[in-house]
C-alpha positions in Angstrom: 0.1 -7.4 -11.8 -3.3 -7.1 -13.2 -6.1 -4.7 -12.2 -8.6 -6.5 -10.0 -6.1 -8.8 -8.2 -6.6 -9.2 -4.5 -3.3 -8.6 -2.7 -1.8 -8.3 0.8 0.9 -5.9 1.8 3.9 -7.8 2.9 6.4 -5.0 3.2 6.5 -1.2 2.6 9.2 0.2 0.4 11.0 -3.1 0.8 11.1 -3.1 4.6 9.0 -4.8 7.2 9.8 -2.3 9.9 9.3 1.5 10.0 12.4 3.6 10.5 13.3 4.2 14.1 12.2 7.9 14.2 9.2 7.6 11.9 6.5 10.2 12.2 3.2 8.4 13.1 1.5 10.2 10.2 4.0 8.6 7.8 4.1 5.1 9.3 2.7 3.3 6.3 4.4 0.1 7.7 1.3 -0.1 9.9 -0.5 -1.3 6.8 1.6 -4.5 6.5 -0.7 -7.5 6.5 -3.6 -5.5 5.2 -5.4 -6.5 2.1 -6.8 -4.7 -0.9 -7.2 -4.7 -4.7 -5.0 -3.5 -7.5 -6.9 -0.7 -9.2 -4.3 0.6 -11.6 -1.6 -1.4 -13.4 2.1 -1.2 -12.8 3.7 2.1 -13.8 7.2 2.8 -15.0 8.5 2.9 -11.4 7.3 -0.6 -10.6 4.4 0.6 -8.6 0.7 -0.4 -8.6 -2.2 1.6 -7.2 -3.6 -0.5 -4.3 -6.9 0.3 -2.8 -7.0 -1.0 0.7 -10.0 -2.9 2.3 -9.4 -1.1 5.6 -9.6 2.7 5.9 -6.1 4.0 5.6 -7.2 7.2 7.5 -8.0 5.0 10.5 -4.3 4.5 10.9 -3.7 8.3 10.9 -2.3 8.1 7.3 -3.1 10.1 4.2 -3.9 9.1 0.7 -3.3 11.6 -2.1 -4.6 9.7 -5.1 -7.7 10.2 -7.2 -9.1 6.8 -6.0 -10.1 7.0 -2.3 -8.2 4.8 0.2 -5.4 3.9 -2.3 -1.6 4.1 -2.3 1.1 3.6 -4.8 2.9 0.4 -3.7 6.0 -1.3 -5.1 5.0 -4.5 -6.8 7.6 -6.3 -4.7 5.8 -5.2 -1.5 2.6 -7.1 -2.3 1.6 -10.8 -2.7 -1.4 -12.1 -4.5 -3.9 -13.8 -2.2 
């Protein structure tokens, strides 16, 4: 996937539903359906850095990357829009 592509999160870590006893601050599945842009190319673990259009913190989630509002996402979890 190329930097600059607009994408939508279709699953998170290969699943469309959060685990049954998922801590709300770790429920990244809440971002499924949200859109964003690829800001760093695929790494050796088949992940891209996706910067979301919505504020991830509004969902009670944390982002720990240098680029604000971004998460490392499996390439298989996103679709180009």
